[in-house]
ZADO-985762 format. One record per residue (C-alpha): residue in one letter; x, y, z. Coordinates in steps of 0.25 Angstrom, whole numbers, padded with zeros to 4 digits, always signed. Layout:
N
AXYZ;...
end
This chain:
578
M+0025+0229+0325;D+0024+0244+0330;F+0034+0254+0327;P+0040+0255+0341;S+0042+0240+0342;L+0050+0240+0329;L+0059+0251+0334;V+0062+0244+0346;Q+0065+0231+0338;R+0074+0238+0328;A+0081+0245+0339;S+0083+0232+0347;H+0089+0225+0334;S+0098+0237+0332;W+0103+0236+0346;G+0105+0222+0345;L+0113+0223+0332;L+0122+0234+0338;I+0125+0226+0350;S+0128+0214+0342;I+0138+0223+0333;V+0144+0229+0346;A+0146+0215+0352;G+0152+0209+0339;A+0161+0221+0337;S+0165+0220+0352;L+0168+0205+0350;L+0176+0207+0338;L+0184+0218+0345;F+0186+0209+0357;L+0191+0198+0348;L+0200+0208+0340;Y+0206+0213+0353;R+0209+0199+0358;W+0215+0196+0344;L+0224+0208+0345;L+0229+0205+0359;P+0243+0201+0360;K+0245+0186+0357;P+0257+0180+0365;I+0266+0169+0360;P+0262+0157+0368;G+0272+0154+0379;I+0281+0166+0379;P+0279+0176+0391;Y+0272+0189+0389;N+0266+0200+0397;A+0252+0195+0400;E+0246+0210+0400;A+0251+0212+0386;T+0242+0202+0380;K+0230+0209+0386;S+0232+0222+0378;L+0232+0225+0363;L+0245+0233+0366;G+0252+0221+0372;D+0265+0225+0379;I+0266+0239+0372;P+0260+0247+0384;S+0271+0240+0393;M+0282+0243+0383;V+0278+0257+0380;E+0277+0261+0395;Y+0291+0254+0398;G+0296+0262+0386;K+0291+0275+0391;E+0297+0273+0405;T+0310+0268+0400;Q+0312+0272+0385;E+0315+0257+0382;V+0308+0246+0375;F+0318+0234+0374;S+0320+0234+0389;W+0305+0232+0391;M+0306+0219+0382;A+0318+0213+0390;K+0310+0216+0403;Q+0298+0208+0398;N+0308+0195+0399;I+0311+0199+0413;K+0296+0202+0417;L+0291+0189+0411;N+0303+0181+0416;S+0306+0175+0402;P+0317+0176+0392;I+0306+0176+0381;V+0294+0185+0382;Q+0284+0191+0372;V+0279+0205+0371;F+0268+0212+0364;T+0274+0226+0359;R+0267+0227+0346;P+0252+0229+0345;F+0245+0218+0338;S+0257+0210+0335;R+0263+0197+0340;P+0272+0198+0352;S+0287+0199+0352;V+0296+0190+0359;V+0307+0195+0369;I+0319+0186+0372;S+0329+0190+0383;D+0340+0179+0382;F+0353+0181+0374;R+0355+0166+0370;E+0341+0166+0364;A+0344+0179+0357;Q+0357+0175+0352;D+0351+0162+0346;I+0340+0169+0339;L+0349+0180+0333;I+0361+0171+0329;R+0356+0157+0327;R+0341+0158+0324;F+0341+0167+0312;K+0332+0159+0304;E+0321+0160+0314;F+0323+0175+0317;D+0326+0187+0309;R+0325+0202+0308;S+0315+0208+0318;K+0303+0214+0312;Y+0302+0224+0324;I+0316+0229+0321;S+0312+0231+0306;E+0300+0239+0310;I+0307+0248+0320;S+0318+0251+0310;G+0310+0251+0297;G+0306+0265+0299;I+0320+0270+0297;M+0328+0259+0290;P+0317+0251+0282;H+0328+0245+0272;S+0339+0242+0282;H+0345+0228+0282;F+0341+0225+0297;R+0326+0226+0293;F+0327+0215+0283;P+0327+0200+0286;T+0340+0193+0286;G+0342+0190+0272;D+0348+0195+0259;R+0344+0210+0260;F+0348+0210+0275;R+0362+0205+0272;R+0364+0213+0259;Q+0361+0226+0266;R+0370+0222+0278;K+0381+0220+0268;W+0381+0235+0265;M+0386+0237+0279;Q+0396+0226+0279;G+0408+0234+0276;A+0405+0245+0287;M+0406+0234+0297;G+0419+0228+0293;V+0432+0230+0301;E+0438+0238+0290;F+0427+0248+0289;L+0425+0248+0304;H+0439+0251+0308;N+0443+0260+0296;V+0431+0268+0294;A+0421+0267+0305;A+0431+0268+0317;P+0437+0281+0313;H+0424+0287+0311;V+0419+0282+0325;Y+0432+0287+0331;N+0431+0301+0325;A+0417+0302+0330;A+0422+0297+0344;L+0433+0308+0344;D+0422+0319+0342;L+0414+0313+0353;L+0427+0313+0362;R+0429+0328+0359;L+0414+0331+0361;W+0414+0324+0375;E+0427+0331+0379;T+0420+0344+0377;K+0407+0340+0383;A+0415+0334+0395;S+0422+0347+0397;L+0409+0356+0396;A+0402+0346+0405;A+0412+0347+0416;G+0409+0334+0423;H+0394+0334+0420;P+0387+0323+0412;F+0383+0326+0398;A+0374+0318+0388;A+0382+0309+0380;A+0373+0301+0371;D+0371+0311+0360;D+0386+0312+0359;L+0388+0297+0357;H+0377+0297+0346;R+0383+0309+0339;T+0396+0301+0339;T+0391+0288+0333;M+0383+0296+0323;D+0395+0303+0318;A+0403+0290+0318;V+0392+0282+0310;W+0390+0294+0301;N+0404+0294+0297;I+0406+0279+0296;L+0393+0279+0287;F+0395+0291+0278;G+0409+0295+0280;V+0415+0307+0287;Q+0403+0317+0288;A+0409+0328+0297;A+0397+0338+0294;N+0387+0328+0300;S+0396+0325+0313;V+0387+0327+0325;L+0398+0326+0334;K+0407+0337+0327;A+0395+0346+0328;Q+0395+0344+0343;L+0410+0347+0344;R+0408+0360+0336;L+0397+0364+0345;Y+0406+0362+0357;E+0417+0371+0352;D+0409+0383+0356;V+0404+0377+0370;K+0413+0381+0381;R+0404+0378+0393;V+0391+0373+0396;E+0382+0375+0408;L+0385+0365+0419;P+0374+0360+0429;A+0377+0362+0443;D+0376+0347+0446;R+0388+0340+0441;D+0379+0327+0438;A+0370+0335+0429;V+0370+0334+0414;V+0377+0345+0407;S+0369+0350+0395;L+0379+0351+0383;P+0375+0356+0369;A+0373+0348+0357;V+0372+0351+0342;P+0360+0346+0335;Y+0362+0334+0325;P+0363+0338+0310;E+0350+0336+0303;L+0355+0324+0295;T+0360+0317+0308;E+0347+0321+0315;S+0339+0314+0304;F+0346+0301+0305;L+0345+0301+0320;R+0330+0304+0319;I+0328+0293+0310;I+0336+0283+0319;D+0329+0288+0332;S+0316+0285+0326;V+0318+0271+0328;E+0314+0273+0343;T+0300+0276+0338;T+0298+0262+0332;I+0305+0255+0344;K+0295+0261+0354;S+0283+0259+0345;P+0274+0247+0345;V+0271+0250+0330;P+0285+0254+0325;V+0282+0255+0310;L+0271+0265+0312;A+0278+0273+0323;H+0290+0275+0314;W+0281+0278+0301;L+0274+0289+0309;L+0288+0295+0314;R+0293+0295+0299;Q+0281+0304+0295;T+0286+0315+0304;P+0293+0327+0297;A+0306+0325+0306;M+0307+0310+0302;K+0305+0314+0287;R+0316+0324+0287;A+0325+0315+0294;W+0322+0304+0284;K+0325+0313+0272;H+0338+0318+0278;K+0342+0303+0280;D+0339+0298+0267;H+0345+0310+0259;Y+0358+0308+0267;I+0360+0293+0266;E+0356+0293+0251;G+0367+0304+0249;E+0377+0296+0256;L+0374+0284+0249;K+0375+0291+0235;K+0389+0297+0240;A+0393+0283+0244;L+0389+0277+0230;E+0397+0287+0223;R+0409+0284+0231;A+0407+0269+0229;K+0408+0272+0214;S+0421+0278+0215;R+0429+0269+0225;S+0433+0255+0225;A+0425+0244+0233;K+0436+0242+0243;D+0433+0244+0258;R+0445+0254+0260;D+0438+0264+0252;I+0426+0264+0261;N+0425+0276+0271;C+0411+0275+0276;A+0400+0265+0278;V+0390+0270+0267;D+0401+0268+0257;D+0403+0254+0261;F+0388+0251+0260;V+0387+0257+0246;R+0399+0249+0242;R+0394+0236+0247;E+0380+0238+0241;L+0387+0241+0227;L+0395+0228+0228;L+0383+0220+0232;A+0374+0226+0221;E+0385+0222+0211;K+0386+0208+0217;E+0371+0206+0217;K+0369+0213+0203;R+0359+0223+0208;A+0357+0238+0209;P+0365+0244+0221;E+0356+0249+0233;V+0365+0260+0237;L+0354+0271+0237;S+0343+0262+0243;P+0334+0263+0255;S+0342+0250+0260;M+0356+0257+0259;S+0350+0270+0266;D+0344+0262+0277;E+0357+0254+0280;V+0365+0268+0281;L+0355+0272+0291;G+0355+0259+0298;F+0370+0261+0299;V+0368+0274+0307;V+0358+0268+0316;G+0366+0255+0319;S+0380+0262+0320;Q+0376+0275+0327;D+0365+0273+0337;T+0370+0260+0343;T+0384+0265+0346;A+0379+0278+0352;T+0370+0271+0361;T+0380+0261+0365;M+0390+0272+0368;S+0379+0279+0376;W+0378+0267+0385;G+0393+0265+0385;I+0397+0278+0391;K+0386+0276+0402;N+0391+0262+0406;L+0406+0267+0406;A+0403+0279+0414;D+0395+0270+0424;N+0406+0260+0425;P+0419+0268+0427;D+0428+0255+0430;V+0424+0250+0416;Q+0427+0263+0410;K+0441+0264+0417;R+0445+0250+0413;L+0440+0252+0398;R+0449+0265+0397;A+0461+0257+0403;E+0459+0246+0393;L+0458+0256+0381;H+0471+0263+0386;A+0478+0250+0387;H+0474+0245+0373;H+0476+0259+0367;S+0490+0261+0374;K+0496+0269+0362;A+0484+0279+0362;V+0486+0281+0377;E+0501+0283+0375;E+0499+0293+0364;K+0487+0300+0372;R+0477+0298+0361;L+0464+0291+0358;P+0465+0277+0352;T+0463+0277+0337;P+0451+0271+0330;Q+0460+0260+0325;E+0466+0257+0338;I+0452+0256+0345;T+0446+0247+0334;S+0458+0238+0333;T+0462+0236+0348;P+0455+0225+0355;I+0451+0230+0369;H+0443+0219+0376;Y+0438+0228+0388;R+0433+0239+0378;D+0425+0229+0370;A+0419+0223+0383;V+0415+0237+0387;I+0409+0240+0374;E+0401+0227+0374;E+0396+0229+0388;I+0391+0243+0384;L+0384+0236+0372;R+0378+0226+0382;C+0373+0236+0392;S+0368+0246+0382;S+0358+0237+0375;T+0359+0246+0364;E+0351+0236+0356;S+0342+0229+0366;S+0337+0217+0358;A+0338+0210+0345;I+0325+0207+0338;R+0321+0196+0328;T+0308+0191+0321;A+0305+0176+0321;L+0305+0171+0307;T+0297+0159+0310;D+0290+0152+0322;V+0302+0150+0332;T+0304+0145+0346;I+0312+0154+0356;L+0315+0148+0370;G+0304+0138+0368;H+0294+0147+0364;F+0287+0147+0350;I+0288+0161+0343;P+0280+0163+0331;K+0285+0169+0318;D+0287+0184+0316;T+0289+0186+0332;E+0298+0197+0335;I+0309+0192+0345;F+0316+0202+0354;L+0330+0197+0359;M+0333+0206+0370;G+0347+0210+0373;N+0344+0218+0386;G+0338+0208+0395;A+0340+0194+0401;S+0354+0188+0398;F+0359+0202+0395;Y+0357+0211+0407;S+0349+0201+0416;P+0351+0186+0418;E+0346+0177+0407;F+0333+0169+0408;E+0334+0154+0411;I+0331+0147+0398;S+0331+0132+0396;D+0340+0127+0385;S+0329+0119+0380;L+0322+0132+0376;R+0334+0136+0367;T+0338+0132+0353;Q+0349+0123+0350;S+0357+0134+0344;C+0355+0143+0356;L+0360+0131+0365;E+0372+0129+0356;S+0377+0144+0357;K+0375+0145+0372;D+0389+0148+0376;K+0393+0157+0364;V+0389+0170+0372;G+0391+0171+0387;A+0381+0176+0397;W+0382+0187+0407;S+0384+0185+0422;H+0371+0188+0429;A+0379+0196+0439;D+0381+0209+0431;M+0373+0208+0418;A+0367+0222+0420;K+0380+0228+0423;F+0390+0235+0414;N+0402+0226+0414;P+0412+0225+0402;D+0419+0213+0408;R+0408+0204+0405;W+0413+0204+0390;L+0427+0200+0394;T+0432+0186+0395;K+0446+0185+0402;G+0448+0200+0397;V+0444+0197+0383;F+0431+0203+0377;D+0421+0192+0374;Q+0409+0197+0365;A+0402+0184+0368;A+0403+0186+0383;G+0388+0188+0385;P+0375+0192+0378;L+0374+0205+0370;L+0363+0208+0359;T+0366+0223+0356;F+0370+0220+0342;G+0361+0208+0340;L+0366+0194+0335;G+0366+0186+0322;E+0365+0191+0308;R+0356+0203+0311;A+0365+0208+0322;C+0369+0223+0322;Y+0378+0224+0309;G+0385+0237+0315;R+0390+0230+0327;K+0405+0231+0323;M+0403+0246+0320;A+0397+0248+0334;Y+0409+0241+0340;V+0419+0250+0333;Q+0411+0262+0337;L+0410+0258+0352;K+0425+0254+0353;I+0429+0268+0348;L+0419+0276+0356;V+0421+0268+0369;T+0436+0269+0367;L+0437+0284+0365;V+0427+0288+0375;V+0433+0280+0386;W+0447+0284+0382;S+0443+0299+0382;F+0433+0300+0394;E+0430+0295+0407;L+0415+0293+0408;H+0410+0297+0422;K+0398+0291+0428;C+0386+0300+0426;P+0376+0303+0438;E+0366+0292+0440;K+0354+0300+0435;L+0362+0301+0421;S+0367+0287+0421;G+0354+0279+0419;Y+0354+0267+0410;A+0339+0268+0405;A+0338+0267+0390;S+0330+0271+0378;D+0326+0262+0367;K+0329+0270+0354;V+0337+0265+0342;T+0345+0259+0353;H+0344+0257+0368;V+0350+0271+0372;P+0353+0276+0386;Q+0343+0287+0391;Q+0355+0293+0398;C+0369+0295+0393;Y+0378+0305+0399;A+0393+0307+0400;R+0402+0313+0411;L+0416+0313+0405;S+0430+0317+0409;K+0441+0317+0399;C+0452+0305+0399;S+0466+0309+0396;Y+0474+0301+0386;
end
C-alpha cells in the first residue's frame, strides 16, 4: 500500500471514530437531558410547558416575583389557572414536583387529623436552616421538638401574658402614640410612612418581654429623643403627597438581629435556598451580624442562669421570657437526669425564634390593619364606639384603658376586627408539610417525600371553593365538615369583620383562616400575637382617627419576605380626644 493511500485510510478511520464519539456523547447528553426534565406525578394538573424545560416552572415564578415581589400568590394562581384544587409545580431544579392545594377543608384534615402521614416541611427546614438550624420547628414532630417547645410553655401561659407581656407591649404602644402624635402634628394632614414605626414598636415590646426592660436598646425612645428637637419639617405643596420625616438609625445590635431575620427573604425567593443563604453568610456584614447576635444572646442566657440560681422556681418570680426558658430547661434536665442545655445552640436559636415569631408577624399584621381601618371608616368608627362602651370607666376618667382592662375585657367586635385583619393580610400565606409515606389526596396518589403547600390565600379563602366530590375526601374530612364554616361568596375578598360574628358573638370558627396554621405544629406564639394585637389596635384606634390616604398610596400589593408585608403603608392621622 502506497503512503498517500495509508494516510487517507487512517484519516478516514479517525474521522469515523470521532463521529462515533460525538454521536455517542450527543445521545448520552440527550438521554441525560430527558432524564433531568421534570417528571409530573400522574393525574395531577400541571403547566405543560414546565415539563419541556430543565428549569420547570422557575422562569415563570421568577418573572412573576420580579413584577409583583410575591411568590406564594403565584402558587395560588396556579390552581386558578389550571382550574383544580390540587396542582403540581416544578420550582426546584432537578427535583420532584411540589403539590399545591387550595381548599381549606383538605388543609384542615391534613394539618389536624392526618399527622401520621404528614410532618415538618423539608422546604421550611431549608429556608430557615441558615439562621436557626437548631430551632424546634426544623425538627420532626418528636421528643426533641416537644422538649424544646416546653421551654416556651410558660411564656405562652395566661399569667405570663397578662402580667409580664401585656405591660411591656402597652409601654411600647404608649411610645408609639407619643411618636405618632408628634409626627401627625409635624405632618399637618399629610400622609407619612408608618410601617417602620410599627416594626420599632413590636421590636421594643418583644425585646423587653424576652430580656426584661432594656431602655438603652429602645428604638422607639431613640426616635422620641430625636423629635424633641424637631420643630418643623418641609411640607409638600400637594396635601396628598407624603411628607418626609426623620428617623434614627437602628442601634448596631438591633440592626444585626434584623439583618439576620431579613436574610430569610433570600432563601424564600431562591430555587436553591441552602446554597443562597450559605453564600450570603460569607459576606462581612452577615458575619458581623452573626457575631453580635451570638455574643448578646449568650450573655443574656448567662445572666438568666445566674438569676435562676438565686430564685425560687415559682412563676411569680419570672419577669422575662428568657428567665422562664432557662428555668424550664433546668427543671427538665433534672427530671431527665442529664446536663442542662442552657448555653446550647438550641436554646440560642429558640431565643432568636421568639424574636422572629413575635415581632415581625405582629408588625406586619398591624401594617395591614391600619390600611384596612383607614379604608373602612365605618368599621373604624364602630370599633371606636365599641371600645368606649366596654371601657366606660376609662372614658369617664378621660384616660386610656389599662393593659389589664384591655386583656381581661371581652369585646366581640374588637376580636372580629382583629380576626378580619389577620384574614385579609395573609401574613403567612401557606402551611407546608412533607409526606412521610405514599399518600392519597383528593383521589390522587402522592409519593413519599413530596412537599405539600396548603394555601391560605386562594380558593375557599378569598374566592369560591372548588367543587370537590365527597368521594374524593377522607372519612375524617367528611366527619368534620361542619366544624368550621364557609365564607359567603358575595364578599370573600372584602374587609368585613361582621363575618366573624354570630348573633353579635365572636365566632373564631365562622370560616377558614390559616395564618397561624393548625394542629400540633401550629404557630406556638399565637396567644402572644393576640395580646399584642388587642393592645395595639385598642390604643391606636382610641387615640387616633385613621384617615384614608390617596389611592396612589393605598395599594394592597405585597412583598413576600419573612412575612407577607404591604408594599405601601402610610398613615394620615388626627388626634382623638378622650
